[in-house]
C-alpha positions as CSV (number, residue, x, y, z in Angstrom):
1,X,0.1,0.0,0.1
2,X,1.1,3.4,-0.8
3,X,2.3,5.6,2.0
4,X,1.1,8.9,2.1
5,X,3.4,12.1,2.5
6,X,2.1,14.9,4.8
7,X,4.9,17.6,4.6
8,X,5.2,21.1,6.2
9,X,6.8,23.9,7.0
10,X,7.6,22.5,10.8
11,X,9.1,18.9,9.2
12,X,12.8,18.6,9.3
13,X,15.2,18.3,6.8
14,X,15.5,14.5,8.3
15,X,11.8,14.0,8.2
16,X,11.4,15.0,4.7
17,X,13.7,12.5,3.6
18,X,12.9,9.8,5.8
19,X,8.9,10.5,4.4
20,X,10.7,10.6,1.0
21,X,12.6,7.1,1.5
22,X,9.6,5.2,2.9
23,X,7.2,6.4,0.4
24,X,5.9,5.4,-2.9
25,X,6.4,9.4,-4.6
26,X,6.4,8.4,-8.3
27,X,2.8,9.8,-8.4
28,X,4.8,13.6,-8.1
29,X,5.0,15.4,-11.4
30,X,6.9,17.8,-12.4
31,X,6.4,20.8,-11.0
32,X,5.8,19.4,-7.5
33,X,9.7,18.5,-7.7
34,X,10.2,22.6,-7.5
35,X,7.9,22.9,-4.8
36,X,9.5,20.0,-2.5
37,X,13.0,21.3,-3.4
38,X,12.1,24.7,-2.1
39,X,10.1,23.6,1.0
40,X,12.9,21.3,1.8
41,X,15.2,24.6,1.4
42,X,13.5,26.5,3.5
43,X,12.9,24.2,6.2
44,X,16.8,23.5,6.3
45,X,17.2,26.9,7.2
46,X,14.7,26.3,10.0
47,X,16.6,23.3,11.1
48,X,20.5,24.9,10.9
49,X,19.7,27.2,13.1
50,X,17.7,25.1,15.6
51,X,19.6,21.6,15.3
52,X,22.6,23.0,13.2
53,X,21.5,20.3,10.7
54,X,22.1,21.0,6.7
55,X,20.6,19.4,3.8
56,X,23.8,18.3,1.6
57,X,23.7,18.2,-2.1
58,X,23.6,14.8,-2.2
59,X,20.7,14.6,-0.2
60,X,19.3,17.3,-3.0
61,X,19.9,15.0,-5.6
62,X,18.3,12.1,-3.9
63,X,14.8,13.9,-4.2
64,X,15.4,15.1,-7.3
65,X,15.7,11.4,-8.5
66,X,13.4,10.3,-6.3
67,X,10.6,12.6,-7.9
68,X,11.4,12.0,-11.5
69,X,10.5,8.3,-11.3
70,X,7.6,7.3,-13.8
71,X,4.4,6.6,-12.3
72,X,4.7,2.5,-13.3
73,X,8.5,2.4,-12.3
74,X,10.0,1.6,-8.9
75,X,13.4,3.1,-8.0
76,X,15.8,0.6,-8.8
77,X,14.4,0.3,-12.3
78,X,13.0,3.7,-13.1
79,X,15.8,4.3,-16.1
80,X,16.7,0.6,-16.7
81,X,13.3,-0.6,-18.0
82,X,13.1,2.4,-20.9
83,X,13.2,0.6,-24.3
84,X,14.8,3.4,-26.5
85,X,14.8,1.5,-29.6
86,X,11.1,0.1,-29.3
87,X,10.0,3.9,-27.9
88,X,12.0,5.4,-31.4
89,X,10.2,2.1,-33.8
90,X,7.0,3.1,-32.2
91,X,7.5,6.8,-32.7
92,X,8.5,6.1,-36.7
93,X,5.5,3.9,-37.0
94,X,3.1,6.4,-35.5
95,X,4.3,9.1,-37.3
96,X,3.9,7.3,-40.1
97,X,0.2,6.9,-39.9
98,X,-0.8,9.9,-39.0
99,X,1.5,11.9,-41.6
100,X,-1.0,11.7,-44.7
101,X,-4.1,13.0,-41.8
102,X,-1.6,16.0,-40.5
103,X,-3.1,16.1,-37.2
104,X,-3.4,13.6,-34.1
105,X,-6.0,14.3,-30.9
106,X,-3.6,14.3,-28.3
107,X,-5.9,11.6,-26.6
108,X,-4.5,8.7,-28.8
109,X,-0.9,10.1,-28.6
110,X,-1.1,9.7,-25.3
111,X,-2.7,6.3,-25.9
112,X,-0.2,5.4,-28.3
113,X,3.1,6.6,-27.3
114,X,2.8,8.2,-23.5
115,X,1.4,5.6,-21.6
116,X,2.9,2.3,-23.0
117,X,6.8,3.9,-22.3
118,X,5.7,5.5,-19.1
119,X,7.1,8.7,-20.7
120,X,7.6,11.4,-17.8
121,X,6.5,15.2,-18.2
122,X,9.9,16.4,-20.0
123,X,9.4,13.2,-22.5
124,X,6.0,14.3,-23.5
125,X,7.2,17.3,-24.6
126,X,10.1,16.1,-26.2
127,X,7.6,13.7,-28.1
128,X,5.3,16.4,-29.1
129,X,8.4,18.1,-30.9
130,X,9.0,15.3,-32.7
131,X,5.5,14.9,-33.7
132,X,5.0,18.4,-34.6
133,X,8.5,18.7,-36.5
134,X,6.7,15.8,-38.4
135,X,4.4,18.4,-39.4
136,X,1.5,16.9,-37.7
137,X,-0.4,19.2,-35.9
138,X,-1.7,18.1,-32.3
139,X,-5.4,18.6,-31.5
140,X,-8.1,18.4,-28.9
141,X,-11.3,16.3,-29.8
142,X,-12.7,19.8,-31.5
143,X,-10.0,20.0,-33.6
144,X,-8.3,22.8,-31.9
145,X,-4.9,23.1,-30.9
146,X,-4.2,21.0,-27.8
147,X,-3.4,22.5,-24.2
148,X,-0.1,20.5,-24.2
149,X,0.9,21.3,-27.4
150,X,0.7,24.8,-26.4
151,X,3.0,24.5,-23.2
152,X,5.6,22.9,-25.2
153,X,8.7,25.1,-26.2
154,X,7.3,27.5,-29.0
155,X,9.0,29.9,-31.7
156,X,6.8,33.0,-30.2
157,X,8.6,36.3,-30.8
158,X,9.8,38.1,-28.2
159,X,9.0,41.8,-27.1
160,X,11.9,42.8,-28.9
161,X,10.6,41.1,-31.8
162,X,7.3,42.5,-31.6
163,X,8.7,45.9,-30.9
164,X,10.6,45.3,-34.5
165,X,7.9,44.2,-36.3
166,X,6.5,47.7,-37.2
167,X,9.2,47.7,-39.9
168,X,9.2,45.6,-43.1
169,X,11.2,42.4,-44.1
170,X,14.9,42.9,-45.6
171,X,14.2,42.5,-49.6
172,X,10.6,43.9,-49.2
173,X,9.8,47.1,-51.2
174,X,7.8,49.6,-48.7
175,X,5.6,51.3,-50.3
176,X,3.2,54.5,-48.8
177,X,0.1,51.2,-47.7
178,X,2.5,49.1,-46.5
179,X,4.4,52.2,-44.4
180,X,1.1,53.5,-42.9
181,X,-0.3,50.3,-41.6
182,X,3.5,49.3,-40.1
183,X,3.4,53.3,-38.8
184,X,-0.2,52.5,-37.6
185,X,-0.4,49.3,-35.6
186,X,3.1,50.3,-33.9
187,X,1.1,53.0,-32.0
188,X,-0.5,50.0,-30.3
189,X,1.0,49.2,-26.9
190,X,1.6,45.8,-26.1
191,X,-0.3,43.9,-23.2
192,X,0.8,41.9,-20.4
193,X,-0.8,38.6,-19.1
194,X,-3.0,40.7,-16.4
195,X,-4.2,43.0,-19.3
196,X,-5.0,40.0,-21.4
197,X,-7.1,38.3,-18.9
198,X,-8.8,41.5,-17.7
199,X,-9.7,41.9,-22.0
200,X,-10.8,38.2,-22.1
201,X,-13.4,38.5,-19.0
202,X,-15.0,41.6,-20.6
203,X,-15.1,39.1,-24.2
204,X,-16.8,36.5,-21.9
205,X,-19.5,39.3,-20.8
206,X,-20.2,40.0,-24.2
207,X,-22.0,43.0,-25.6
208,X,-21.4,46.7,-26.5
209,X,-18.1,46.0,-24.4
210,X,-17.3,42.5,-25.0
211,X,-17.1,43.6,-28.8
212,X,-14.7,46.5,-28.3
213,X,-12.6,44.2,-26.2
214,X,-12.2,42.0,-29.3
215,X,-10.8,44.5,-31.1
216,X,-8.5,45.8,-28.4
217,X,-7.5,42.0,-28.3
218,X,-6.9,42.1,-32.0
219,X,-5.2,45.3,-32.8
220,X,-2.8,44.6,-29.5
221,X,-1.3,41.7,-31.4
222,X,-1.4,43.0,-34.9
223,X,2.3,43.5,-34.4
224,X,2.6,39.4,-33.9
225,X,1.2,38.8,-37.3
226,X,3.5,41.0,-39.1
227,X,6.3,39.5,-37.1
228,X,5.2,35.8,-38.0
229,X,4.2,36.8,-41.5
230,X,8.1,38.2,-42.3
231,X,9.2,34.7,-42.0
232,X,6.9,33.2,-44.7
233,X,8.2,36.5,-47.5
234,X,8.9,35.1,-50.8
235,X,6.7,31.9,-51.0
236,X,4.8,33.2,-53.7
237,X,2.2,35.7,-51.8
238,X,3.2,39.6,-51.2
239,X,3.7,41.0,-48.1
240,X,0.5,42.5,-47.2
241,X,-1.5,39.4,-48.3
242,X,0.5,37.3,-45.9
243,X,-0.5,40.1,-43.5
244,X,-3.8,40.0,-44.3
245,X,-4.5,36.1,-44.0
246,X,-2.8,36.4,-40.1
247,X,-5.1,38.9,-39.1
248,X,-7.6,36.3,-40.3
249,X,-6.1,34.1,-38.0
250,X,-5.8,36.6,-35.4
251,X,-9.7,37.0,-35.4
252,X,-10.4,33.3,-35.0
253,X,-7.6,33.4,-32.1
254,X,-9.8,36.3,-30.3
255,X,-12.9,34.1,-31.0
256,X,-11.4,31.0,-29.3
257,X,-9.1,31.7,-26.4
258,X,-9.8,30.7,-23.4
259,X,-8.1,32.7,-20.4
260,X,-8.5,30.0,-18.2
261,X,-6.5,27.5,-19.4
262,X,-3.9,30.2,-18.2
263,X,-1.4,30.6,-21.6
264,X,-0.9,33.6,-22.9
265,X,-2.8,34.9,-26.0
266,X,0.4,35.1,-28.3
267,X,1.3,31.8,-27.5
268,X,-2.3,30.2,-28.4
269,X,-2.6,33.1,-31.4
270,X,0.5,31.7,-33.2
271,X,-0.8,28.6,-34.2
272,X,-3.9,30.0,-36.0
273,X,-2.2,32.6,-37.6
274,X,1.0,30.1,-38.7
275,X,-2.2,28.0,-40.0
276,X,-3.7,30.7,-41.6
277,X,-1.0,32.0,-44.0
278,X,0.3,28.3,-44.5
279,X,-2.6,27.6,-45.8
280,X,-3.4,30.8,-47.9
281,X,-0.2,30.0,-49.6
282,X,-1.0,26.8,-50.6
283,X,-4.3,27.6,-51.8
284,X,-3.4,31.0,-53.7
285,X,0.5,31.4,-54.1
286,X,0.7,28.7,-56.9
287,X,-1.2,29.3,-60.0
288,X,-1.7,25.0,-59.9
289,X,-3.1,24.2,-56.2
290,X,-1.3,21.9,-54.2
291,X,-2.9,20.1,-51.5
292,X,-1.7,21.5,-47.7
293,X,-0.2,18.1,-46.6
294,X,1.5,18.2,-50.1
295,X,3.0,21.3,-49.3
296,X,4.7,20.0,-45.9
297,X,6.2,16.9,-47.5
298,X,7.6,19.2,-50.5
299,X,9.0,21.6,-47.8
300,X,10.2,18.7,-45.6
301,X,11.9,17.3,-48.9
302,X,13.6,20.4,-49.3
303,X,15.2,20.8,-46.0
304,X,16.5,17.2,-46.1
305,X,18.0,18.1,-49.8
306,X,19.8,21.2,-48.6
307,X,21.0,19.4,-45.3
308,X,22.3,16.2,-47.6
309,X,24.0,19.2,-50.4
310,X,25.8,20.5,-47.3
311,X,26.8,16.7,-45.9
312,X,27.9,15.5,-49.8
313,X,29.3,18.6,-51.4
314,X,27.0,17.5,-54.3
315,X,23.1,17.0,-54.9
316,X,22.1,14.2,-53.8
317,X,20.5,11.7,-55.7
318,X,17.0,10.7,-55.3
319,X,17.6,7.3,-53.4
320,X,19.7,9.3,-50.8
321,X,16.7,11.0,-50.2
322,X,14.4,8.6,-50.0
323,X,16.4,6.9,-47.3
324,X,16.2,10.1,-45.1
325,X,12.4,10.4,-45.7
326,X,11.2,7.0,-46.0
327,X,10.3,6.8,-49.4
328,X,10.9,5.2,-52.9
329,X,13.1,7.0,-54.9
330,X,9.6,6.6,-57.3
331,X,8.3,8.7,-54.8
332,X,10.5,11.4,-54.7
333,X,10.9,11.9,-58.0
334,X,6.7,12.2,-58.4
335,X,7.0,15.0,-55.4
336,X,10.3,16.7,-57.2
337,X,7.9,17.4,-60.0
338,X,4.8,18.4,-58.1
339,X,7.1,21.0,-56.9
340,X,8.2,22.5,-59.9
341,X,6.7,26.1,-60.9
342,X,4.9,26.2,-64.3
343,X,6.1,28.4,-66.6
344,X,4.0,30.5,-69.0
345,X,4.8,29.6,-72.8
346,X,4.2,33.5,-73.6
347,X,7.7,34.0,-71.0
348,X,9.9,36.2,-73.6
349,X,12.7,35.1,-74.5
350,X,16.0,37.1,-75.1
351,X,15.9,41.2,-75.3
352,X,13.3,41.7,-77.3
353,X,9.7,40.6,-77.1
354,X,9.1,39.2,-80.5
355,X,10.3,35.7,-79.4
356,X,8.1,33.4,-76.8
357,X,9.5,30.8,-74.7
358,X,6.8,28.4,-77.0
359,X,8.2,29.0,-80.1
360,X,11.0,26.9,-78.9
361,X,9.1,23.9,-77.5
362,X,9.2,20.5,-79.9
363,X,5.5,19.5,-80.2
364,X,6.1,15.8,-79.9
365,X,2.3,15.2,-81.1
366,X,2.7,17.3,-83.9
367,X,3.6,16.3,-87.3
368,X,7.3,16.5,-88.8
369,X,8.3,18.7,-91.4
370,X,10.2,15.3,-93.4
371,X,6.5,14.0,-92.7
372,X,4.2,16.9,-93.6
373,X,6.4,16.8,-97.4
374,X,6.4,13.1,-97.9
375,X,2.7,13.1,-97.2
376,X,2.1,15.9,-99.8
377,X,4.3,14.4,-102.5
378,X,2.2,10.8,-101.6
379,X,-0.9,12.8,-101.9
380,X,0.8,14.2,-105.8
381,X,1.2,11.1,-106.7
382,X,-2.1,9.0,-106.1
383,X,-3.8,12.6,-107.9
384,X,-1.2,11.5,-110.9
385,X,-1.7,7.8,-110.8
386,X,-5.9,7.9,-110.0
387,X,-6.5,10.1,-113.3
388,X,-5.3,7.5,-115.2
389,X,-8.2,5.3,-114.3
390,X,-11.8,5.8,-115.4
391,X,-14.5,8.3,-113.5
392,X,-16.1,5.7,-112.0
393,X,-13.1,3.5,-110.7
394,X,-11.6,6.5,-109.6
395,X,-14.6,7.7,-107.4
396,X,-15.3,4.2,-106.1
397,X,-11.5,3.7,-104.9
398,X,-11.8,7.4,-103.2
399,X,-15.4,6.4,-101.4
400,X,-13.8,3.0,-100.4
401,X,-10.8,4.6,-99.3
402,X,-11.5,7.7,-97.6
403,X,-9.0,9.6,-99.7
404,X,-11.5,12.6,-99.6
405,X,-12.6,13.2,-96.3
406,X,-10.9,10.4,-94.4
407,X,-14.0,8.2,-94.2
408,X,-14.2,4.6,-95.4
409,X,-17.6,3.3,-96.7
410,X,-18.7,0.0,-97.3
411,X,-19.4,-1.6,-100.6
412,X,-23.1,-1.2,-100.0
413,X,-22.8,2.7,-98.9
414,X,-20.7,3.0,-102.5
415,X,-23.4,1.0,-104.2
416,X,-26.3,3.2,-103.2
417,X,-24.2,6.8,-104.3
418,X,-24.2,4.8,-107.9
419,X,-27.5,3.2,-107.8
420,X,-25.6,-0.1,-108.1
421,X,-25.5,-3.4,-106.7
422,X,-22.3,-4.1,-103.9
423,X,-21.5,-6.5,-106.0
424,X,-21.0,-4.1,-108.9
425,X,-18.7,-2.2,-107.0
426,X,-16.9,-5.2,-106.1
427,X,-16.3,-5.7,-109.6
428,X,-15.2,-2.0,-110.5
429,X,-12.8,-2.1,-107.3
430,X,-10.8,-5.0,-108.4
431,X,-10.4,-3.7,-111.6
432,X,-9.4,-0.6,-110.6
433,X,-6.6,-2.2,-108.3
434,X,-5.4,-4.4,-110.5
435,X,-4.7,-1.7,-113.1
436,X,-3.4,0.2,-110.2
437,X,-0.6,-3.0,-110.1
438,X,0.7,-2.4,-113.2
439,X,4.3,-2.0,-113.2
440,X,3.8,1.6,-115.0
441,X,1.3,2.4,-112.0
442,X,3.0,0.7,-109.3
443,X,7.0,2.1,-109.8
444,X,5.4,5.9,-108.9
445,X,4.1,4.7,-105.6
446,X,7.0,2.0,-104.3
447,X,9.3,4.5,-103.3
448,X,6.4,6.0,-100.2
449,X,5.8,2.2,-99.3
450,X,7.4,1.0,-95.7
451,X,9.8,-1.5,-95.5
């Protein structure tokens, strides 16, 4: 049976150590560790004054090691029972299974990965980071970003970055509308956590004041949108368009923000802003739209390709890229083909505008000049040979073999045209072909016959 630990400010260090040694403290979470250590240090000061007794560094380490143990492991086997190879294999399979969907419910992640391997808080945070790095969003049952995902380390801009957000990114040409917008949002002061909670409470109450609070929260975070939009410049959309799409994500975040969860608004809004911008790039940046999941795959391929170029000192082969992405070489070639940007056939070539790209592209389905010339010469020779036949014989052959319109006709159809029986047409055709086989006529056509 698990012994309950009761620790207060009156307990001495020795009593705390004894309680930790005798009891099962594996249920302690990561955040309890710091509280326990602070309490131990406080009691240490009291005990030092009263009993001249100190808590050594070794004792502190013992407390930390005990508090770090997972819930289903004892103190002697906490680290030995963790199978890292099995964990890595299971993680790869989990990522591969959910890669196509692009998102996974946190409860499923916990059930399939965290519980079977008894992961502690730090390991769960690392697990979430690996899953998100693979392009898989972690959401709750309603499809919103998971609290656990928001609680992990994010790339949120610092206050210094937000303060600098009122300037355009490097390489972007500043015009009057951009300058006016950046100057306007730079006048709005940033909010601290307390102010965010107060505004969120006003939004929760609703009414006219709630609408004003929504506007205040959105306006105070416009610089956050600019800061994030800077990272996506050069991906096929104008800077102002990126900001506009990010603002739509910001408004979505304002509607769904729940201050009771304990997260800063910027942490929560970053997810929605990034999602809105990346989806807009996928939908609008290309002439031919590419699905969002394929865009993520293309971005991953580009990152791996750049890494391999640095490692190998040359362009990597599709087989080498496929080995890193766990894909076949054919699949890598298919992704590379999809990633190609379409080029207009009207693209000007040279300094003058009188030549276009389409003028220099071969039409593989069209007839070559040699074939066209040969066909025209054959047609001329046929006309000359057919002219040596009688008018009826010539017309019968033209209708039977479709020499005029390319449509062949049966004996019965030709017979109706001439008002005779099909047998009579057959006889006329046979006589005309015998004449054409005569050397005086056939030698003119032999050069056109394929060997």
